[in-house]
C-alpha positions as CSV (number, residue, x, y, z in Angstrom):
1,M,-0.1,-0.2,0.0
2,K,0.9,3.8,-0.9
3,E,-0.3,6.8,0.4
4,F,0.5,10.4,-0.7
5,K,-1.1,13.5,-1.8
6,S,-1.6,15.4,-5.1
7,S,-2.4,18.8,-4.4
8,E,-5.3,18.7,-1.6
9,L,-6.1,15.1,-2.6
10,Q,-5.3,12.2,-0.8
11,I,-4.6,9.1,-2.2
12,T,-4.2,5.4,-1.4
13,I,-2.9,3.0,-3.6
14,L,-3.9,-0.8,-2.9
15,E,-2.6,-4.1,-3.9
16,S,-5.7,-5.5,-5.7
17,N,-9.3,-4.4,-6.5
18,E,-10.6,-6.5,-3.7
19,E,-8.2,-4.7,-1.2
20,L,-9.4,-1.4,-2.6
21,G,-13.0,-2.4,-1.9
22,K,-12.0,-3.6,1.8
23,R,-10.1,-0.5,2.7
24,A,-13.0,1.9,1.2
25,A,-15.6,0.0,3.0
26,R,-13.9,0.4,6.3
27,D,-13.1,4.3,5.9
28,F,-16.6,4.5,4.6
29,A,-18.1,2.8,7.9
30,I,-15.9,4.9,9.9
31,A,-17.2,8.1,8.2
32,T,-20.8,7.0,8.9
33,Q,-20.1,6.6,12.5
34,N,-18.5,10.2,12.7
35,A,-21.4,11.7,10.7
36,L,-23.8,10.0,13.0
37,Q,-22.5,11.2,16.3
38,D,-24.4,14.3,16.4
39,K,-27.3,13.4,14.0
40,S,-30.3,11.0,14.2
41,E,-29.8,10.2,10.5
42,I,-27.7,11.1,7.7
43,A,-27.8,11.0,3.8
44,I,-25.1,9.7,1.3
45,I,-24.7,9.5,-2.2
46,L,-23.5,6.4,-3.8
47,A,-22.7,5.4,-7.3
48,S,-23.5,2.3,-9.4
49,G,-21.4,0.5,-11.9
50,N,-19.0,-2.2,-12.2
51,S,-15.9,-0.3,-10.5
52,Q,-18.2,-0.2,-7.2
53,L,-18.7,-3.7,-7.0
54,S,-15.4,-4.7,-4.7
55,F,-16.7,-1.8,-2.2
56,V,-20.3,-2.8,-2.3
57,N,-19.2,-6.6,-1.7
58,A,-17.2,-5.6,1.3
59,L,-20.0,-3.5,2.8
60,Y,-22.1,-6.7,3.1
61,G,-19.6,-7.9,5.6
62,H,-19.8,-4.8,7.8
63,T,-22.0,-4.9,11.1
64,D,-20.8,-1.4,12.1
65,I,-22.8,0.6,9.6
66,E,-26.1,1.7,10.9
67,W,-28.2,1.6,7.8
68,S,-31.5,2.0,9.5
69,R,-30.3,5.8,10.2
70,I,-28.9,6.3,6.5
71,N,-30.7,7.8,3.5
72,V,-29.1,6.9,0.0
73,F,-29.3,8.8,-3.1
74,H,-27.6,8.0,-6.4
75,M,-26.0,10.2,-8.9
76,D,-27.2,9.6,-12.5
77,E,-29.6,7.7,-14.5
78,Y,-30.5,7.4,-18.3
79,L,-33.5,9.2,-19.6
80,G,-36.0,7.4,-21.4
81,I,-35.9,4.1,-19.6
82,D,-37.9,2.6,-16.7
83,A,-36.8,1.3,-13.2
84,N,-37.3,-2.1,-14.3
85,H,-34.9,-1.7,-17.4
86,P,-32.1,-4.3,-17.0
87,S,-29.4,-1.3,-17.4
88,S,-31.1,1.3,-15.2
89,F,-28.9,2.5,-12.3
90,I,-32.2,2.7,-10.3
91,R,-32.4,-0.8,-10.5
92,W,-28.9,-1.8,-9.9
93,M,-29.2,0.3,-6.6
94,H,-32.4,-1.4,-5.7
95,E,-31.2,-4.7,-6.0
96,K,-27.6,-4.3,-4.5
97,I,-28.0,-1.4,-2.0
98,E,-31.6,-0.9,-0.9
99,L,-32.7,-4.9,-0.8
100,K,-29.7,-6.1,0.8
101,L,-28.4,-3.3,3.2
102,Q,-32.0,-2.2,3.8
103,P,-31.0,1.7,4.5
104,K,-33.9,4.3,6.2
105,A,-35.0,5.2,2.5
106,F,-33.5,4.9,-1.0
107,F,-34.4,8.1,-3.3
108,G,-34.0,7.0,-6.8
109,I,-33.7,9.1,-9.8
110,R,-36.3,8.4,-12.4
111,G,-35.7,8.3,-16.1
112,D,-39.0,7.7,-17.2
113,V,-41.0,10.6,-15.5
114,P,-41.3,14.2,-16.8
115,V,-38.0,15.4,-16.6
116,V,-38.3,19.0,-15.4
117,E,-40.6,17.7,-12.5
118,E,-37.8,15.1,-11.6
119,I,-35.3,17.8,-11.7
120,A,-37.2,19.6,-9.0
121,R,-38.1,16.9,-7.0
122,Y,-34.7,15.3,-6.6
123,T,-33.3,18.9,-6.1
124,D,-35.4,19.5,-3.3
125,L,-34.3,16.1,-1.8
126,I,-30.8,16.7,-2.0
127,L,-31.3,20.3,-0.3
128,K,-33.4,18.9,2.4
129,H,-31.0,16.1,3.3
130,K,-27.7,17.6,2.6
131,P,-25.6,14.4,2.0
132,S,-22.5,13.9,4.4
133,I,-20.8,11.1,2.1
134,C,-20.2,10.7,-1.7
135,V,-19.0,7.6,-3.0
136,M,-18.1,7.5,-6.7
137,G,-15.7,6.6,-9.3
138,I,-13.8,8.0,-12.6
139,G,-15.0,7.2,-15.8
140,E,-12.8,5.9,-18.8
141,N,-13.0,9.5,-20.2
142,G,-12.2,11.1,-16.7
143,H,-16.0,11.8,-16.0
144,L,-17.7,12.1,-12.4
145,A,-21.1,10.6,-12.5
146,F,-22.3,11.6,-16.2
147,N,-20.2,15.1,-16.2
148,D,-18.6,14.1,-19.2
149,P,-15.8,16.5,-20.8
150,P,-15.8,19.4,-20.9
151,A,-17.6,19.7,-17.6
152,D,-19.2,22.4,-15.9
153,F,-17.1,23.2,-12.7
154,S,-19.1,26.3,-11.9
155,T,-22.7,25.5,-12.3
156,Q,-24.9,26.1,-9.2
157,E,-27.4,23.3,-10.2
158,V,-27.9,20.2,-8.2
159,I,-28.9,17.9,-10.9
160,K,-29.1,18.6,-14.9
161,I,-29.6,16.8,-18.0
162,V,-26.6,16.0,-20.1
163,E,-26.2,14.5,-23.4
164,L,-24.3,11.6,-23.6
165,D,-22.3,12.2,-26.8
166,D,-18.7,11.4,-25.7
167,I,-17.8,8.2,-27.2
168,K,-15.6,6.9,-24.6
169,C,-18.3,7.5,-22.1
170,R,-21.0,5.6,-24.2
171,M,-18.6,2.9,-25.1
172,Q,-17.5,2.1,-21.3
173,Q,-21.3,1.5,-20.8
174,V,-21.5,-0.9,-24.0
175,N,-18.1,-2.7,-22.8
176,E,-19.3,-3.1,-19.3
177,G,-22.5,-5.1,-20.7
178,H,-25.1,-2.3,-20.0
179,F,-26.2,-2.4,-23.4
180,A,-25.9,-4.5,-26.4
181,S,-24.6,-1.8,-28.9
182,L,-24.3,2.2,-28.9
183,A,-27.6,2.0,-30.9
184,D,-29.4,0.6,-27.7
185,M,-28.1,3.3,-25.4
186,P,-30.0,6.7,-24.4
187,L,-28.4,9.7,-25.6
188,Q,-29.2,11.6,-22.7
189,A,-29.2,11.2,-19.0
190,L,-29.7,13.2,-15.6
191,T,-26.7,13.4,-13.3
192,L,-25.7,15.2,-10.1
193,T,-23.5,18.1,-11.0
194,V,-19.9,18.2,-10.2
195,R,-20.9,20.8,-7.1
196,T,-23.5,18.6,-5.6
197,L,-20.7,15.6,-5.9
198,L,-17.9,17.2,-3.9
199,E,-20.3,19.2,-1.4
200,P,-20.4,16.2,1.1
201,E,-17.8,16.4,4.2
202,T,-16.6,12.9,3.0
203,V,-16.0,12.1,-0.8
204,L,-14.4,8.4,-1.5
205,V,-13.3,8.1,-5.2
206,L,-13.1,4.4,-5.9
207,T,-10.9,3.9,-9.1
208,P,-9.6,0.3,-10.0
209,E,-9.0,-1.7,-13.1
210,P,-6.3,-1.0,-16.1
211,R,-8.8,0.6,-18.3
212,K,-9.0,3.5,-15.8
213,A,-5.5,4.1,-15.8
214,Q,-5.0,6.6,-18.6
215,A,-7.8,8.7,-17.0
216,V,-6.2,8.5,-13.5
217,K,-3.1,9.7,-15.2
218,E,-4.5,12.7,-16.7
219,A,-6.5,13.5,-13.5
220,L,-3.3,13.5,-11.4
221,E,-0.5,14.5,-13.7
222,G,-2.4,16.7,-16.5
223,P,-3.8,20.1,-16.1
224,L,-6.9,21.1,-13.9
225,T,-9.2,21.4,-17.0
226,P,-12.9,20.7,-17.5
227,N,-11.6,18.3,-20.4
228,C,-10.7,15.8,-17.6
229,P,-13.5,16.3,-15.0
230,A,-11.7,14.2,-12.3
231,S,-8.8,16.7,-12.3
232,I,-11.1,19.1,-10.1
233,L,-10.6,16.4,-7.3
234,R,-7.1,17.7,-6.7
235,T,-8.7,20.6,-5.4
236,S,-10.7,18.9,-2.9
237,P,-9.4,18.3,0.4
238,N,-12.4,16.4,1.7
239,A,-11.8,13.9,-0.9
240,H,-9.8,10.4,-0.9
241,L,-9.0,8.6,-4.2
242,Y,-8.4,4.8,-4.0
243,L,-6.6,3.0,-6.6
244,D,-5.3,-0.5,-7.3
245,Q,-2.2,-1.3,-8.9
246,D,-3.8,-1.5,-12.5
247,S,-5.4,1.8,-12.4
248,S,-2.3,3.8,-10.9
249,A,0.2,1.9,-13.5
250,L,0.9,4.8,-15.6
251,L,1.4,7.3,-12.8
252,T,4.9,8.9,-12.3
253,L,4.1,10.7,-9.1
């Protein structure tokens, strides 16, 4: 294991994806305990997707997390597909988080309802609950949630519509098995903004696997730019980036 900082960002490199998940789950459990010390309940934001699986699997073994006092949000959803679609993120969260961990509440983003009303509903929920913890990843194109390059670092919106026109982003979803082809994948999504993702007191960024190595290198060693959304993490003292040997392989730090 290696630990260091890049500007304000704390970074930990673990030996494997499995070890990454275990360490992140341990740190997450501690963060929930700290946040619950002076509150009757808290809210958190969780990501879905393959890069989160080692973390989620590790969570199942933790008995020190009071899920009955934790409200769960997620960070993005495709527009035009319903909650039962096999590739919807709300279904992923329902099956892997809501059913198995039984939080106090799960607030899903709906992609099959009028979008203006859904933005208003989810904005109100986020502002009401003020999440204390966010757990997310970095995409192959450097995106955070569906904030593809060039990302908007300055918007004051909580959640917004985005066009999924970045080929790396779209191909990542196909290659992960979420859609059979690019033609099957929606062209728009709702996503929490960069501001919303980085606002919680604790931000854990889990980024394993060799396919993320180039994005990690650009995020940590390239310029701070909207063209690599994850580069903004270097300005976030409340963020902690977890890498494995594969995703950190191109770093020269």
